C-alpha positions in Angstrom: -32.0 -66.6 151.6 -34.1 -69.7 151.3 -31.0 -72.0 151.3 -30.0 -70.5 154.7 -33.5 -70.9 156.0 -33.7 -74.5 154.9 -30.4 -75.3 156.5 -31.4 -73.7 159.8 -34.9 -75.1 159.9 -34.0 -78.6 159.0 -33.3 -78.9 162.8 -37.1 -78.8 163.2 -37.9 -81.2 160.4 -40.0 -84.1 161.6 -39.2 -87.4 159.9 -41.9 -88.1 157.3 -40.3 -91.1 155.5 -41.5 -94.3 157.0 -40.6 -97.9 156.9 -42.7 -100.3 154.8 -46.1 -100.6 156.3 -45.5 -98.0 159.0 -47.6 -94.8 159.2 -46.1 -91.4 159.5 -45.0 -90.6 163.1 -46.3 -87.1 162.8 -49.0 -86.0 160.4 -48.7 -83.0 158.1 -51.2 -81.0 160.1 -49.2 -81.7 163.3 -46.0 -80.6 161.6 -47.6 -77.3 160.6 -48.9 -76.8 164.1 -45.5 -77.6 165.6 -43.7 -75.2 163.1 -46.1 -72.5 164.1 -45.6 -73.0 167.8 -41.8 -73.0 167.6 -42.0 -69.7 165.9 -41.1 -70.7 162.3 -43.8 -68.5 160.8 -42.7 -65.5 162.8 -39.2 -65.5 161.4 -38.5 -62.3 159.5 -37.7 -64.1 156.3 -40.9 -66.1 156.4 -43.4 -63.7 157.9 -43.9 -61.6 154.8 -44.2 -64.4 152.4 -47.6 -65.2 150.9 -49.3 -68.4 152.1 -48.5 -70.0 148.7 -44.8 -69.3 149.0 -44.8 -70.5 152.6 -46.5 -73.6 151.4 -43.9 -74.1 148.7 -41.1 -73.7 151.3 -42.8 -76.0 153.8 -43.5 -78.6 151.2 -39.8 -78.8 150.5 -38.8 -78.8 154.2 -41.3 -81.5 155.2 -41.4 -83.4 151.9 -45.2 -82.9 151.8 -47.7 -81.9 149.1 -47.4 -78.2 148.3 -51.1 -77.5 148.0 -51.9 -79.1 151.3 -49.2 -77.1 153.0 -50.6 -73.9 151.6 -54.1 -74.8 152.6 -53.1 -75.7 156.1 -51.2 -72.5 156.5 -54.1 -70.4 155.0 -56.7 -71.9 157.3 -54.4 -72.0 160.4 -55.5 -68.6 161.7 -59.2 -69.2 161.1 -61.8 -70.2 163.6 -63.6 -72.6 161.4 -62.8 -75.8 163.4 -65.0 -77.9 161.1 -62.7 -77.3 158.1 -60.8 -80.3 156.8 -57.8 -78.1 156.8 -58.0 -77.5 160.6 -54.7 -78.3 162.2 -55.7 -77.2 165.7 -57.6 -80.3 166.9 -57.4 -81.6 170.4 -55.6 -84.7 169.3 -53.0 -82.7 167.3 -52.4 -80.4 170.2 -52.0 -83.3 172.6 -49.5 -84.9 170.3 -47.5 -81.7 169.8 -47.5 -81.2 173.6 -46.3 -84.7 174.1 -43.4 -84.2 171.7 -42.4 -80.9 173.3 -42.6 -82.5 176.7 -40.5 -85.5 175.6 -37.8 -83.1 174.4 -37.8 -81.2 177.7 -39.5 -78.2 176.2 -42.3 -76.3 177.7 -45.7 -77.3 176.5 -47.4 -74.6 174.6 -51.0 -75.4 174.7 -53.3 -76.6 177.4 -56.4 -76.9 175.3 -57.9 -75.9 172.0 -59.6 -72.8 173.4 -56.2 -71.2 174.1 -55.5 -71.3 170.4 -58.4 -69.0 169.4 
């Protein structure tokens, strides 16, 4: 099952490898936010997984640290905007919207309050 999911979801993978001296184009938090907004976490195969297992899968998909992936997913639904694991900042939302718009997709968020 996971192999099929990985193949299908690689379409949504945001490049994380960078050239020497170049920063990531899209941060880990922005990637989690984007995956959430395109419905990845609502897929039947993903929805019932624990946050730890989701973190394991995401860490492989995005080539990111497993614990950070799990933490971002765990805190994603929370309303504690002061947490260091908060993905739903104005800057992140703006960047996700900019990407969606550049791809001809409908912007999902207008502001942070709509996420609560």
